[in-house]
GUFIBA-817658 format. One record per residue: residue number from 1; residue in one letter; y, x, z of N, C-alpha, C in turn. Coordinates in nm, 2 decimals. Last residue first. Layout:
<rs>
k|r|n_y|n_x|n_z|ca_y|ca_x|ca_z|c_y|c_x|c_z
NUM|A|Y|X|Z|Y|X|Z|Y|X|Z
...
</rs>
This chain:
<rs>
k|r|n_y|n_x|n_z|ca_y|ca_x|ca_z|c_y|c_x|c_z
67|L|-0.49|-2.62|0.50|-0.35|-2.58|0.52|-0.27|-2.70|0.55
66|D|-0.79|-2.54|0.46|-0.73|-2.63|0.56|-0.59|-2.59|0.59
65|Y|-0.86|-2.50|0.11|-0.83|-2.44|0.24|-0.77|-2.55|0.33
64|A|-0.89|-2.65|-0.12|-1.00|-2.58|-0.07|-0.98|-2.52|0.07
63|G|-0.71|-2.81|-0.26|-0.74|-2.84|-0.12|-0.86|-2.77|-0.06
62|Q|-0.62|-2.73|-0.50|-0.74|-2.81|-0.50|-0.78|-2.86|-0.36
61|K|-0.41|-2.56|-0.43|-0.38|-2.69|-0.49|-0.50|-2.78|-0.49
60|I|-0.57|-2.34|-0.34|-0.48|-2.41|-0.24|-0.45|-2.55|-0.30
59|R|-0.68|-2.26|-0.58|-0.77|-2.31|-0.48|-0.69|-2.39|-0.37
58|S|-0.45|-2.17|-0.71|-0.53|-2.28|-0.77|-0.62|-2.35|-0.66
57|V|-0.38|-1.96|-0.55|-0.29|-2.07|-0.56|-0.36|-2.19|-0.62
56|V|-0.60|-1.79|-0.60|-0.57|-1.84|-0.46|-0.48|-1.96|-0.47
55|A|-0.57|-1.74|-0.88|-0.69|-1.81|-0.82|-0.67|-1.86|-0.68
54|A|-0.32|-1.61|-0.88|-0.34|-1.73|-0.96|-0.46|-1.81|-0.90
53|W|-0.39|-1.38|-0.74|-0.29|-1.47|-0.69|-0.31|-1.61|-0.75
52|V|-0.57|-1.26|-0.92|-0.62|-1.30|-0.79|-0.53|-1.40|-0.73
51|D|-0.41|-1.21|-1.14|-0.52|-1.30|-1.15|-0.57|-1.35|-1.02
50|R|-0.22|-1.02|-1.02|-0.18|-1.15|-1.08|-0.29|-1.25|-1.09
49|E|-0.33|-0.88|-0.71|-0.31|-0.87|-0.85|-0.28|-1.01|-0.90
48|L|-0.16|-0.87|-0.40|-0.26|-0.93|-0.48|-0.23|-0.91|-0.63
47|A|-0.08|-0.76|-0.08|-0.06|-0.73|-0.23|-0.18|-0.78|-0.31
46|L|0.06|-0.85|0.21|-0.06|-0.86|0.13|-0.02|-0.85|-0.01
45|V|0.22|-0.66|0.46|0.24|-0.73|0.33|0.10|-0.73|0.26
44|G|0.31|-0.67|0.81|0.23|-0.63|0.70|0.26|-0.72|0.57
43|G|0.64|-0.71|0.93|0.50|-0.69|0.95|0.43|-0.65|0.82
42|E|0.90|-0.79|0.89|0.88|-0.64|0.90|0.73|-0.61|0.92
41|P|0.88|-1.06|0.90|0.91|-1.00|0.77|0.89|-0.85|0.77
40|N|0.75|-1.28|1.05|0.74|-1.14|1.08|0.76|-1.06|0.95
39|K|0.78|-1.54|0.96|0.81|-1.51|1.10|0.82|-1.37|1.14
38|S|0.68|-1.52|0.70|0.82|-1.54|0.72|0.87|-1.52|0.86
37|D|0.44|-1.29|0.61|0.47|-1.40|0.70|0.62|-1.41|0.73
36|R|0.40|-1.22|0.26|0.42|-1.18|0.39|0.46|-1.31|0.48
35|V|0.28|-1.11|-0.05|0.29|-1.22|0.04|0.31|-1.16|0.18
34|L|0.32|-1.02|-0.39|0.32|-0.98|-0.25|0.34|-1.10|-0.16
33|R|0.16|-0.96|-0.68|0.22|-1.07|-0.60|0.21|-1.03|-0.46
32|R|0.18|-0.71|-0.93|0.13|-0.76|-0.81|0.22|-0.87|-0.76
31|S|0.29|-0.57|-1.14|0.18|-0.66|-1.17|0.12|-0.73|-1.05
30|G|0.61|-0.57|-1.01|0.52|-0.52|-1.11|0.41|-0.62|-1.14
29|L|0.62|-0.80|-0.78|0.66|-0.66|-0.79|0.56|-0.60|-0.89
28|V|0.73|-1.10|-0.66|0.67|-1.04|-0.77|0.72|-0.90|-0.78
27|C|0.67|-1.25|-0.34|0.76|-1.16|-0.43|0.67|-1.12|-0.54
26|T|0.69|-1.50|-0.08|0.63|-1.43|-0.19|0.73|-1.34|-0.27
25|E|0.63|-1.59|0.26|0.73|-1.56|0.15|0.65|-1.48|0.05
24|V|0.50|-1.87|0.44|0.49|-1.74|0.38|0.60|-1.72|0.28
23|C|0.63|-2.05|0.72|0.56|-2.04|0.59|0.56|-1.90|0.55
22|G|0.80|-2.13|0.94|0.66|-2.16|0.94|0.59|-2.14|0.81
21|N|1.06|-2.12|1.01|0.99|-1.99|0.98|0.84|-2.01|0.98
20|G|1.23|-2.38|0.83|1.20|-2.31|0.95|1.13|-2.18|0.91
19|G|1.26|-2.51|0.60|1.37|-2.44|0.64|1.35|-2.36|0.77
18|D|1.03|-2.62|0.51|1.11|-2.71|0.58|1.24|-2.64|0.64
17|S|0.94|-2.54|0.17|0.96|-2.50|0.31|1.05|-2.59|0.38
16|Y|0.93|-2.58|-0.09|0.87|-2.69|-0.01|0.88|-2.65|0.14
15|S|1.01|-2.36|-0.21|1.11|-2.47|-0.21|1.06|-2.58|-0.12
14|S|0.90|-2.07|-0.02|0.87|-2.19|-0.11|0.98|-2.29|-0.10
13|K|1.11|-1.78|-0.01|1.03|-1.89|0.05|1.01|-2.00|-0.05
12|R|1.10|-1.45|-0.15|1.15|-1.59|-0.14|1.06|-1.68|-0.07
11|F|1.19|-1.10|-0.16|1.10|-1.21|-0.12|1.17|-1.34|-0.12
10|V|1.21|-0.84|-0.35|1.30|-0.95|-0.31|1.21|-1.07|-0.28
9|A|1.16|-0.49|-0.33|1.10|-0.63|-0.32|1.20|-0.73|-0.27
8|Q|1.24|-0.24|-0.31|1.29|-0.31|-0.43|1.24|-0.46|-0.42
7|A|1.11|-0.13|-0.10|1.26|-0.14|-0.09|1.31|-0.23|-0.20
6|L|0.85|-0.10|-0.18|0.88|-0.23|-0.11|1.04|-0.24|-0.09
5|P|0.69|0.02|-0.41|0.83|0.04|-0.38|0.88|-0.09|-0.31
4|L|0.37|0.12|-0.32|0.45|0.02|-0.37|0.59|0.04|-0.32
3|N|0.21|0.31|-0.19|0.26|0.35|-0.32|0.35|0.24|-0.38
2|S|0.12|0.21|0.05|0.23|0.29|0.06|0.29|0.33|-0.08
1|M|-0.12|0.08|0.00|0.00|0.00|0.00|0.13|0.09|0.00
</rs>
């Protein structure tokens, strides 16, 4: 993860967020999609390749996870 230029990352919250800190933030950085906890933006970042991110989002929309 240290090889990613995180200083260039611009994260955003979902437009479905209620304005609180109870959601994740995402960022596109090169070919990766980054995800972090909005309550802890200085914490860890999950980096997923584009196709993996698309699969995760698809499964969320299908209701596969208890979210």
